[in-house]
C-alpha positions as CSV (number, residue, x, y, z in Angstrom):
1,M,-29.2,32.9,98.3
2,A,-25.7,32.6,96.8
3,S,-23.5,35.8,96.9
4,N,-22.0,37.3,93.8
5,M,-18.6,35.7,94.5
6,D,-20.3,32.3,95.1
7,R,-22.3,32.6,91.9
8,E,-19.1,33.3,89.9
9,M,-17.5,30.2,91.3
10,I,-20.7,28.1,90.7
11,L,-20.9,29.5,87.1
12,A,-17.2,28.6,86.5
13,D,-17.7,25.1,87.9
14,F,-20.9,24.5,85.9
15,Q,-19.2,25.5,82.7
16,A,-16.2,23.3,83.4
17,C,-18.4,20.3,84.2
18,T,-20.9,20.7,81.3
19,G,-18.7,22.2,78.6
20,I,-21.3,25.0,78.0
21,E,-19.3,28.0,76.8
22,N,-22.3,30.3,76.3
23,I,-22.5,32.3,79.5
24,D,-26.1,33.4,79.0
25,E,-27.2,29.8,78.5
26,A,-25.3,28.6,81.5
27,I,-26.8,31.4,83.7
28,T,-30.3,30.6,82.5
29,L,-29.9,26.9,83.4
30,L,-28.5,27.8,86.9
31,E,-31.3,30.3,87.5
32,Q,-33.9,27.6,86.6
33,N,-32.4,25.4,89.3
34,N,-32.1,28.3,91.9
35,W,-28.3,28.2,91.5
36,D,-28.1,24.6,92.7
37,L,-24.9,23.4,91.0
38,V,-25.6,19.6,91.4
39,A,-29.3,20.0,90.2
40,A,-28.2,22.1,87.2
41,I,-25.5,19.6,86.2
42,N,-27.9,16.6,86.6
43,G,-30.4,18.5,84.5
44,V,-27.9,18.8,81.6
45,I,-25.9,15.5,81.8
46,P,-28.9,13.2,81.3
47,Q,-29.7,15.0,78.1
48,E,-26.2,14.3,76.8
49,N,-26.6,10.6,77.6
50,G,-30.0,10.1,76.0
51,I,-32.1,10.1,79.3
52,L,-34.8,12.7,79.8
53,Q,-36.4,12.8,83.2
54,S,-39.6,14.8,83.6
55,D,-41.9,15.9,86.3
56,Y,-44.9,14.9,84.3
57,G,-45.8,11.6,85.9
58,S,-43.3,8.8,85.7
59,E,-42.7,9.2,81.9
60,T,-39.1,8.3,80.9
61,I,-37.5,8.4,77.5
62,S,-34.7,5.8,77.4
63,G,-31.5,5.9,75.5
64,P,-28.0,4.5,76.1
65,A,-27.4,3.7,79.8
66,F,-25.9,6.5,81.9
67,D,-22.6,5.3,83.5
68,P,-22.0,7.3,86.7
69,A,-18.4,6.1,86.7
70,S,-17.6,7.9,83.5
71,H,-19.5,11.1,84.6
72,P,-18.9,11.5,88.3
73,A,-21.0,14.3,89.7
74,P,-19.0,17.1,91.3
75,A,-19.3,17.9,95.0
76,P,-22.0,20.5,95.7
77,A,-21.0,24.1,96.3
78,P,-21.3,25.3,99.9
79,S,-24.3,27.5,99.1
80,S,-26.2,25.0,97.0
81,S,-29.3,23.2,98.3
82,S,-29.9,19.4,98.4
83,A,-32.6,19.3,95.8
84,F,-31.8,16.8,93.0
85,R,-34.9,17.1,90.9
86,P,-33.8,18.5,87.5
87,V,-35.8,21.4,86.2
88,M,-36.1,21.0,82.4
89,P,-36.9,24.0,80.3
90,S,-38.5,21.7,77.7
91,R,-39.2,18.0,77.1
92,Q,-37.1,17.9,73.9
93,I,-33.8,16.0,73.9
94,V,-31.0,18.5,73.3
95,E,-27.9,17.1,71.6
96,R,-24.8,19.1,72.5
97,Q,-22.0,19.6,70.0
98,P,-18.7,18.0,71.0
99,R,-16.5,20.3,73.2
100,M,-13.0,21.0,71.9
101,L,-10.1,21.1,74.3
102,D,-6.7,22.7,73.7
103,F,-3.5,21.2,75.2
104,R,-0.1,22.8,75.1
105,V,2.4,20.0,75.9
106,E,6.0,20.9,76.8
107,Y,8.9,18.5,76.2
108,R,12.4,19.7,76.9
109,D,12.8,22.7,74.5
110,R,9.7,22.0,72.4
111,N,6.0,22.9,72.7
112,V,3.3,20.8,70.9
113,D,-0.3,22.1,70.5
114,V,-3.0,19.4,70.5
115,V,-6.7,20.0,69.9
116,L,-9.1,17.1,70.7
117,E,-12.8,16.6,71.4
118,D,-13.6,15.9,75.1
119,S,-14.8,12.4,74.0
120,C,-11.3,11.3,73.3
121,T,-9.0,9.6,75.7
122,V,-5.6,10.4,77.3
123,G,-4.1,7.6,75.2
124,E,-5.1,9.4,72.0
125,I,-3.1,12.5,73.2
126,K,-0.1,10.2,73.7
127,Q,-0.4,8.8,70.2
128,I,-0.4,12.3,68.7
129,L,2.7,13.2,70.8
130,E,4.4,9.9,69.7
131,N,4.1,11.1,66.1
132,E,5.3,14.7,66.9
133,L,8.1,14.0,69.4
134,Q,9.2,10.5,68.0
135,I,8.9,9.1,71.5
136,P,7.3,5.7,72.1
137,V,4.1,5.8,74.2
138,S,5.6,3.2,76.5
139,K,8.5,5.5,77.3
140,M,6.3,8.6,77.8
141,L,4.9,10.0,81.1
142,L,2.2,12.7,80.6
143,K,2.1,15.0,83.6
144,G,0.3,18.1,84.6
145,W,-3.2,16.8,85.2
146,K,-5.0,18.6,88.0
147,T,-6.5,15.3,89.3
148,G,-3.1,13.6,89.5
149,D,-1.9,10.7,87.3
150,V,-4.6,9.3,84.9
151,E,-4.8,6.1,82.9
152,D,-4.5,6.1,79.1
153,S,-8.1,4.9,78.8
154,T,-9.5,7.8,80.8
155,V,-12.0,9.9,78.8
156,L,-11.2,13.6,78.8
157,K,-14.8,14.5,79.5
158,S,-14.7,12.7,82.8
159,L,-11.8,14.9,84.0
160,H,-13.9,18.1,83.7
161,L,-11.1,20.1,82.1
162,P,-11.1,23.7,81.2
163,K,-10.8,24.6,77.5
164,N,-7.1,25.5,77.7
165,N,-4.7,23.1,79.4
166,S,-0.9,22.9,79.9
167,L,0.9,19.5,80.2
168,Y,4.5,18.3,80.1
169,V,6.2,15.0,79.1
170,L,8.8,13.2,81.1
171,T,11.0,10.4,79.6
172,P,13.0,9.0,82.6
173,D,13.9,5.9,80.6
174,L,15.5,7.9,77.7
175,P,19.0,9.3,77.9
176,P,19.3,13.1,77.4
177,P,20.7,14.2,74.0
178,S,24.4,14.1,73.7
179,S,26.3,17.3,74.2
180,S,28.2,16.8,71.0
181,S,25.1,16.4,68.9
182,H,23.6,19.4,70.6
183,A,26.8,21.5,69.9
184,S,26.7,20.5,66.2
185,A,23.0,21.3,66.0
186,L,23.6,24.7,67.7
187,Q,26.5,25.5,65.3
188,E,24.2,24.6,62.3
189,S,21.5,26.8,63.7
190,L,24.0,29.7,64.1
191,N,24.5,29.6,60.4
192,Q,20.8,29.6,59.5
193,N,18.6,32.5,58.8
194,F,15.3,32.9,60.8
195,M,12.3,34.7,59.3
196,L,10.5,36.5,62.1
197,I,6.9,37.6,61.2
198,I,6.3,40.3,63.8
199,T,2.8,41.8,64.1
200,H,2.5,45.4,65.5
201,R,-0.7,45.0,67.6
202,E,-1.8,48.6,67.7
203,V,-1.7,49.2,64.0
204,Q,-2.4,45.6,62.8
205,R,0.7,45.7,60.6
206,E,3.1,42.8,59.9
207,Y,6.8,43.0,59.4
208,N,8.8,40.2,57.8
209,L,12.4,40.4,59.2
210,N,15.3,38.1,58.5
211,F,17.9,37.5,61.2
212,S,20.9,35.2,61.3
213,G,20.9,32.5,64.1
214,S,23.8,34.4,65.7
215,S,21.7,37.6,66.2
216,T,20.5,38.2,69.8
217,I,17.0,38.8,71.0
218,Q,18.2,42.3,72.0
219,E,19.1,43.1,68.4
220,V,15.7,42.0,67.3
221,K,14.0,44.3,69.8
222,R,16.2,47.2,68.8
223,N,15.3,46.7,65.1
224,V,11.6,46.6,66.1
225,Y,12.1,49.9,68.0
226,D,13.4,51.5,64.7
227,L,10.3,50.2,62.9
228,T,7.5,50.9,65.5
229,S,9.0,53.7,67.6
230,I,8.3,51.6,70.7
231,P,11.3,51.8,73.0
232,V,12.7,48.4,74.0
233,R,11.7,48.8,77.7
234,H,8.1,49.5,76.7
235,Q,7.7,46.6,74.3
236,L,5.2,43.9,75.3
237,W,5.9,40.7,73.4
238,E,3.9,37.5,72.8
239,G,5.2,34.4,71.1
240,W,8.8,34.1,72.5
241,P,9.6,30.5,73.5
242,T,9.7,29.8,77.3
243,S,13.5,29.2,76.9
244,A,14.1,32.7,75.7
245,T,14.7,34.2,79.2
246,D,17.6,36.6,78.4
247,D,17.8,39.3,75.8
248,S,21.5,38.5,75.3
249,M,20.6,35.0,74.1
250,C,21.1,34.3,70.4
251,L,18.2,33.3,68.2
252,A,19.7,29.8,67.5
253,E,19.5,28.8,71.1
254,S,16.3,30.6,72.0
255,G,14.0,27.8,70.8
256,L,12.5,29.7,67.9
257,S,10.7,27.7,65.2
258,Y,12.8,27.3,62.0
259,P,12.6,28.7,59.4
260,C,9.7,30.9,60.3
261,H,8.4,32.1,63.7
262,R,5.5,34.5,64.6
263,L,5.7,37.1,67.3
264,T,3.4,39.9,68.4
265,V,4.6,43.3,69.8
266,G,2.7,46.1,71.4
267,R,3.2,49.0,73.7
268,R,3.3,48.3,77.4
269,S,0.7,50.2,79.5
270,P,1.9,52.6,82.1
271,A,0.9,50.2,84.9
272,Q,2.8,47.4,83.3
273,T,5.8,49.6,82.8
274,R,5.8,50.6,86.4
275,E,5.5,46.9,87.6
276,Q,8.4,45.9,85.3
277,S,10.5,48.8,86.6
278,E,9.8,47.8,90.2
279,E,10.8,44.2,89.4
280,Q,14.0,45.4,87.8
281,S,14.9,47.5,90.8
282,T,14.7,44.4,93.1
283,D,16.8,42.3,90.7
284,V,19.2,44.6,89.0
285,H,21.1,41.8,87.2
286,M,17.9,40.9,85.2
287,V,17.6,44.4,83.7
288,S,18.0,44.4,79.9
289,D,20.9,46.4,78.6
290,S,18.5,48.5,76.7
291,D,17.0,50.1,79.9
292,G,19.6,52.7,80.2
293,D,19.2,53.7,76.5
294,D,15.5,53.9,76.7
295,F,15.2,55.4,80.2
296,E,14.5,58.8,78.9
297,D,11.3,57.5,77.3
298,A,9.7,56.8,80.7
299,P,8.0,60.2,81.1
300,E,5.9,59.7,78.0
301,F,4.0,57.1,80.0
302,G,3.7,59.3,83.1
303,V,6.4,57.4,85.0
304,D,9.2,59.4,86.7
305,D,12.7,58.3,87.7
306,G,11.6,57.6,91.2
307,E,9.0,55.0,90.1
308,V,11.5,53.3,87.8
309,F,13.8,52.5,90.8
310,G,11.1,51.7,93.3
311,M,11.2,55.1,95.0
312,A,8.2,57.2,96.0
313,S,5.7,57.3,93.1
314,T,3.9,60.3,91.8
315,A,0.5,60.4,90.2
316,L,0.3,58.9,86.7
317,R,-0.1,61.3,83.9
318,K,-2.3,60.3,81.0
319,S,-1.0,60.8,77.5
320,P,-3.6,62.5,75.3
321,M,-5.7,60.1,73.2
322,M,-5.2,62.3,70.2
323,P,-2.8,65.2,69.4
324,E,-4.3,68.6,69.3
325,N,-4.6,70.2,65.8
326,A,-3.5,67.0,64.1
327,E,-3.0,67.7,60.4
328,N,-3.6,64.1,59.3
329,E,-6.6,62.2,60.6
330,G,-4.9,58.9,59.9
331,D,-1.9,59.8,62.1
332,A,-4.3,61.0,64.8
333,L,-6.2,57.7,64.7
334,L,-3.0,55.7,65.0
335,Q,-2.1,57.5,68.2
336,F,-5.7,57.1,69.4
337,T,-5.5,53.3,68.9
338,A,-2.1,53.0,70.5
339,E,-3.2,55.0,73.6
340,F,-6.5,53.2,73.8
341,S,-4.7,49.8,73.9
342,S,-2.3,51.0,76.5
343,R,-5.1,52.1,78.8
344,Y,-7.7,49.4,78.3
345,G,-5.9,46.4,76.8
346,D,-5.8,44.8,73.4
347,C,-9.4,43.5,73.4
348,H,-11.1,46.5,71.8
349,P,-12.9,47.4,68.6
350,V,-10.7,47.7,65.5
351,F,-10.7,51.4,64.9
352,F,-10.6,52.4,61.2
353,I,-7.4,54.3,60.5
354,G,-8.1,57.1,58.1
355,S,-10.4,60.1,57.5
356,L,-14.1,60.1,58.2
357,E,-14.7,60.3,54.4
358,A,-12.5,57.2,53.9
359,A,-14.6,55.4,56.5
360,F,-17.8,56.4,54.6
361,Q,-16.2,55.0,51.4
362,E,-15.4,51.7,53.3
363,A,-18.8,51.3,54.9
364,F,-21.3,52.7,52.3
365,Y,-19.9,53.2,48.8
366,V,-19.5,49.5,48.0
367,K,-21.8,46.9,46.6
368,A,-25.0,46.5,48.7
369,R,-24.0,43.1,49.9
370,D,-20.7,44.4,51.3
371,R,-22.0,47.5,53.1
372,K,-21.8,47.9,56.8
373,L,-23.0,50.3,59.5
374,L,-20.6,53.0,60.6
375,A,-20.1,53.3,64.4
376,I,-18.5,56.6,65.5
377,Y,-17.0,56.5,69.0
378,L,-16.6,60.0,70.6
379,H,-14.2,60.0,73.5
380,H,-13.8,62.6,76.3
381,D,-11.1,62.1,78.9
382,E,-12.8,64.5,81.4
383,S,-16.1,62.5,81.6
384,V,-16.5,60.4,84.7
385,L,-18.2,57.7,82.5
386,T,-15.3,57.3,80.1
387,N,-13.2,54.7,81.9
388,V,-16.2,52.5,82.8
389,F,-17.6,52.7,79.3
390,C,-14.3,51.8,77.6
391,S,-13.2,49.1,80.0
392,Q,-16.5,47.4,80.7
393,M,-18.7,48.1,77.7
394,L,-16.6,48.9,74.6
395,C,-14.0,46.3,75.4
396,A,-16.4,43.5,76.3
397,E,-15.7,40.5,74.0
398,S,-19.3,40.3,72.8
399,I,-19.4,44.0,71.8
400,V,-16.0,43.8,70.2
401,S,-17.0,40.7,68.2
402,Y,-20.3,42.1,67.1
403,L,-18.8,45.4,66.0
404,S,-16.0,43.8,64.0
405,Q,-18.5,41.6,62.1
406,N,-21.1,44.2,61.3
407,F,-19.6,47.7,61.7
408,I,-16.8,50.0,60.5
409,T,-15.7,51.7,63.8
410,W,-14.2,55.2,63.6
411,A,-13.2,57.2,66.7
412,W,-12.4,60.8,67.6
413,D,-11.3,62.5,70.8
414,L,-13.3,65.6,71.8
415,T,-11.2,66.4,74.9
416,K,-9.4,69.2,73.2
417,D,-11.4,72.2,72.0
418,A,-9.6,72.2,68.6
419,N,-10.4,68.6,68.0
420,R,-14.0,69.1,69.1
421,A,-14.5,72.0,66.7
422,R,-12.9,70.0,63.9
423,F,-15.3,67.1,64.5
424,L,-18.4,69.4,64.7
425,T,-17.4,70.9,61.3
426,M,-17.2,67.3,59.8
427,C,-20.5,66.4,61.5
428,N,-22.2,69.5,60.1
429,R,-21.0,68.7,56.6
430,H,-21.9,65.0,56.6
431,F,-24.9,64.7,59.0
432,G,-26.5,68.2,59.0
433,S,-26.8,70.9,61.6
434,V,-29.3,69.0,63.8
435,I,-26.9,66.2,64.7
436,A,-24.0,68.7,65.1
437,Q,-26.1,70.8,67.5
438,T,-27.1,67.6,69.4
439,I,-23.4,66.8,70.0
440,R,-22.5,70.4,70.7
441,T,-25.1,70.6,73.5
442,Q,-24.0,67.4,75.2
443,K,-22.5,67.9,78.6
444,T,-19.1,66.5,79.5
445,D,-20.5,63.9,81.8
446,Q,-22.8,62.6,79.1
447,F,-19.8,61.4,77.1
448,P,-18.6,59.2,75.6
449,L,-21.1,59.0,72.8
450,F,-21.6,56.2,70.3
451,L,-23.2,57.2,66.9
452,I,-24.7,54.6,64.7
453,I,-24.7,55.8,61.0
454,M,-26.4,54.2,58.0
455,G,-25.8,55.2,54.5
456,K,-29.1,55.8,52.5
457,R,-28.5,56.4,48.8
458,S,-27.7,60.1,48.7
459,S,-27.6,60.9,52.4
460,N,-26.3,59.5,55.7
461,E,-28.8,58.8,58.4
462,V,-27.9,58.7,62.2
463,L,-29.9,55.7,63.5
464,N,-28.9,56.1,67.2
465,V,-26.9,58.2,69.6
466,I,-25.8,56.1,72.6
467,Q,-24.6,57.9,75.7
468,G,-22.0,56.5,78.1
469,N,-24.4,55.8,80.9
470,T,-25.5,52.4,79.6
471,T,-24.8,48.7,80.2
472,V,-23.4,46.0,78.1
473,D,-26.8,44.4,77.5
474,E,-28.4,47.7,76.6
475,L,-25.6,48.6,74.3
476,M,-25.8,45.2,72.6
477,M,-29.6,45.5,72.2
478,R,-29.3,49.0,70.6
479,L,-26.6,47.8,68.3
480,M,-28.8,44.8,67.3
481,A,-31.8,47.1,66.8
482,A,-29.8,49.3,64.5
483,M,-28.6,46.2,62.7
484,E,-32.2,45.0,62.1
485,I,-33.0,48.4,60.5
486,F,-29.9,48.2,58.4
487,T,-30.5,44.6,57.4
488,A,-34.0,45.5,56.1
489,Q,-32.7,48.5,54.2
490,Q,-29.8,46.4,52.9
491,Q,-32.1,43.7,51.5
492,E,-34.0,46.4,49.6
493,D,-30.8,47.9,48.3
494,I,-29.6,44.4,47.3
495,K,-32.9,43.8,45.5
496,D,-32.7,47.2,43.8
497,E,-29.1,46.7,42.9
498,D,-29.8,43.3,41.4
499,E,-32.7,44.6,39.4
500,R,-30.6,47.6,38.2
501,E,-27.7,45.2,37.3
502,A,-30.2,43.0,35.4
503,R,-31.6,46.0,33.5
504,E,-28.1,47.2,32.8
505,N,-27.1,43.7,31.6
506,V,-30.2,43.6,29.3
507,K,-29.4,47.1,28.1
508,R,-25.7,46.1,27.5
509,E,-26.9,43.0,25.6
510,Q,-29.3,45.1,23.5
511,D,-26.6,47.7,22.9
512,E,-24.2,45.0,21.9
513,A,-26.7,43.4,19.6
514,Y,-27.5,46.8,18.1
515,R,-23.8,47.5,17.6
516,L,-23.3,44.2,15.9
517,S,-26.4,44.8,13.7
518,L,-25.0,48.2,12.7
519,E,-21.7,46.7,11.9
520,A,-23.3,44.0,9.8
521,D,-25.4,46.6,8.0
522,R,-22.4,48.8,7.5
523,A,-20.4,45.7,6.2
524,K,-23.2,44.9,3.8
525,R,-23.5,48.5,2.6
526,E,-19.8,48.7,2.1
527,A,-19.7,45.4,0.3
528,H,-22.6,46.6,-1.9
529,E,-20.9,49.8,-2.6
530,R,-17.7,48.0,-3.5
531,E,-19.6,45.7,-5.8
532,M,-21.4,48.6,-7.4
533,A,-18.1,50.5,-7.8
534,E,-16.5,47.4,-9.3
535,Q,-19.4,47.0,-11.7
536,S,-19.2,50.6,-12.6
537,R,-15.4,50.3,-13.2
538,L,-15.9,47.1,-15.3
539,E,-18.7,48.8,-17.2
540,Q,-16.5,51.8,-17.8
541,I,-13.7,49.6,-19.0
542,R,-16.1,47.6,-21.2
543,K,-17.5,50.8,-22.6
544,E,-14.0,52.2,-23.2
545,Q,-13.1,48.9,-24.9
546,E,-16.2,49.0,-27.1
547,E,-15.5,52.6,-28.0
548,E,-11.9,51.7,-28.7
549,R,-13.0,48.7,-30.7
550,E,-15.6,50.7,-32.6
551,A,-13.0,53.4,-33.4
552,I,-10.6,50.7,-34.7
553,R,-13.4,49.2,-36.7
554,L,-14.4,52.5,-38.3
555,S,-10.8,53.3,-39.0
556,L,-10.2,49.9,-40.6
557,E,-13.4,50.1,-42.5
558,Q,-12.4,53.4,-43.9
559,A,-9.0,52.2,-44.7
560,L,-10.2,49.2,-46.7
561,P,-9.6,49.4,-50.5
562,P,-12.8,49.5,-52.5
563,E,-14.4,46.2,-53.5
564,P,-13.3,45.3,-57.1
565,K,-15.9,44.7,-59.7
566,E,-16.7,41.2,-60.9
567,D,-15.1,41.6,-64.3
568,A,-11.9,42.7,-62.8
569,E,-9.1,40.2,-63.0
570,P,-8.0,38.4,-61.1
571,V,-10.6,38.5,-58.3
572,S,-11.0,36.3,-55.3
573,K,-14.5,35.9,-53.9
574,L,-14.6,35.0,-50.2
575,R,-17.6,33.8,-48.3
576,I,-17.2,34.0,-44.4
577,R,-19.6,32.4,-42.0
578,T,-19.9,34.2,-38.6
579,P,-20.5,32.3,-35.2
580,S,-24.1,33.5,-35.4
581,G,-24.6,31.7,-38.7
582,E,-24.6,34.8,-40.9
583,F,-22.4,35.1,-44.0
584,L,-20.1,37.9,-45.0
585,E,-19.4,38.1,-48.7
586,R,-16.8,40.3,-50.5
587,R,-14.6,40.4,-53.5
588,F,-10.9,41.0,-53.2
589,L,-8.1,41.2,-55.7
590,A,-6.0,38.1,-55.8
591,S,-3.0,40.4,-55.3
592,N,-4.5,41.8,-52.0
593,K,-2.6,40.9,-48.9
594,L,-4.2,38.6,-46.3
595,Q,-4.1,41.5,-43.9
596,I,-6.8,43.2,-45.9
597,V,-9.1,40.2,-45.2
598,F,-8.3,40.4,-41.5
599,D,-9.1,44.1,-41.5
600,F,-12.4,43.4,-43.3
601,V,-13.4,40.8,-40.7
602,T,-12.4,43.2,-37.9
603,S,-14.4,46.0,-39.4
604,K,-17.4,43.7,-39.1
605,G,-16.8,43.3,-35.4
606,F,-14.7,40.2,-35.3
607,P,-11.1,41.3,-34.4
608,W,-8.7,38.8,-35.7
609,N,-6.9,38.7,-32.3
610,E,-10.1,37.4,-30.8
611,F,-11.4,35.2,-33.6
612,K,-9.8,32.5,-35.7
613,L,-10.5,32.5,-39.4
614,L,-10.6,28.9,-40.6
615,S,-10.9,27.2,-44.0
616,T,-12.8,23.9,-44.4
617,F,-10.9,21.8,-47.0
618,P,-8.3,21.5,-46.0
619,R,-8.8,22.8,-42.5
620,R,-6.4,25.6,-41.9
621,D,-6.1,28.4,-39.4
622,I,-5.8,31.4,-41.8
623,T,-4.9,33.7,-38.9
624,Q,-1.7,31.8,-38.3
625,L,-0.5,32.6,-41.9
626,D,1.7,35.5,-42.9
627,P,-0.6,38.5,-43.3
628,N,1.7,40.1,-45.8
629,K,1.2,37.3,-48.3
630,S,-1.3,37.7,-51.1
631,L,-4.6,35.8,-51.4
632,L,-3.2,34.0,-54.4
633,E,-0.2,32.9,-52.4
634,V,-2.2,31.5,-49.5
635,K,-4.5,29.8,-52.1
636,L,-7.7,31.8,-51.4
637,F,-8.4,32.1,-55.1
638,P,-10.6,32.3,-57.0
639,Q,-13.2,31.7,-54.3
640,E,-13.2,30.2,-50.8
641,T,-15.6,29.7,-48.0
642,L,-14.3,30.5,-44.5
643,F,-15.8,30.6,-41.0
644,L,-15.0,32.5,-37.9
645,E,-14.4,30.8,-34.5
646,A,-13.8,32.5,-31.2
647,K,-10.4,31.9,-29.8
648,E,-10.1,30.1,-26.4
């Protein structure tokens, strides 16, 4: 039976040979073959080449021929048995997805990242490098292979490489770059501005800083100290080029990518600070000039002067995870995240920075499709389970990944009594007295606790309280179980929300149609009212005009001289035909003015400004004649027939 150490080696070799990155799948296949490395590999490789061997008789399903030369079987582990019969979990051919390999290739002061499938060849890497480095393949020697020099036609899969690989390029046939060109390029770089995108790891915040090429690395670190409050000696950097070995080096000659380069900075853990200090004490000339300035910051990590210079060390003192009586929960969570990272590394859940109410808003009070579960981590430094739970369970990659995808994670430290009382008050307000009492009665050694909270309409339900004495698998199972409950509830909420939105949309459409109908009715009513008002106004005007006309007619009628008798001389007899065909007859004195005829016609309802008075033979418009002339003068004597015609 293989020991635990042997099994770890067998598992690593099995993953490297087969490309299976899923640890559970790899362990299952090894256990099916009794941890026989060769048998397990032979059980996987024939599937990838289209050959399935079975214990059921001599049945064989053929595919492309398996070439042992391109897939050499690795030597068996010392503890493996000699059985070569593959144990197949099923008779179905399994097609594995292509495995991706990452290569970082170094050439002089440049690094080139290449990502290829393991089915590619070494020559294809060189072709990519030829385009990136502008070096002919024939002049290029690609070194760094663990198996020694390889041919360009070698398939990467046959080398059984890990996922991440480092190589370097040699060009013995090419002369080194001339010093003059290098000097001119350096001078040009000194005058350029570099954009450094620096990520503060603990708070997940980015800073975009501009520096001239003549600025030194030390100046960058001092500027970052002003922004992050991380002393230079405690800064842990990622992303500096390998050529940046001295803080006094200027950015132009450090090998940074122009015009933009990404860096990551975090706070160095106490252990890392002590190791760095010990290294500095053995090689004093390598100490950054910032160490003297920042030396006074060492006690905040529990490191005294003796440790810095390699003298007798004292016991490390832990900084508190959270300040006591913190006024602002967001600031308290910032310190918690920074201290958690310094103790347990950067692979940990992303803790929500803000109050518990803000975490509720982020997790629950959004659209149903965007809701998440809320995980509350309760820390206690005095519990014997805390370090194990944090380092092995909470910082496991599978747990971190699952939490980041499905949960909002909020944390609090209950070590201090004031912080404990503050959280119990929050707990009683948000979850009720039962949960608060449950947490209050927990013993110190039962911490840390992990609370899984689900928002349900008007209340918050605690689905699970996970104590610190658990395993990664059990923790994952309980998280997945909570996720199943949440998913079922979420689907109902999504359905209800969709139905509610549909109803609201229908109601909005109905309200809009009703509003438009009201507006149309109001417009019609207003138009009708305007029409009626206009008609009333016109009717009033017409009535006034008729009244005026009638008044004029009556006054003219009364003002007419009396009709002369027939025997009076001289008398003019006029016969006037109206537009309706009726005749008006009257006698006038020949000496009467024409205006009296006009007044007579007007008194009968035919105003002379609206009607023309015409004679027949000859045809004349009498209304155009001088009204002050007599009838005799206008030749309307002794008798005349006239007719009325409306003016245009």
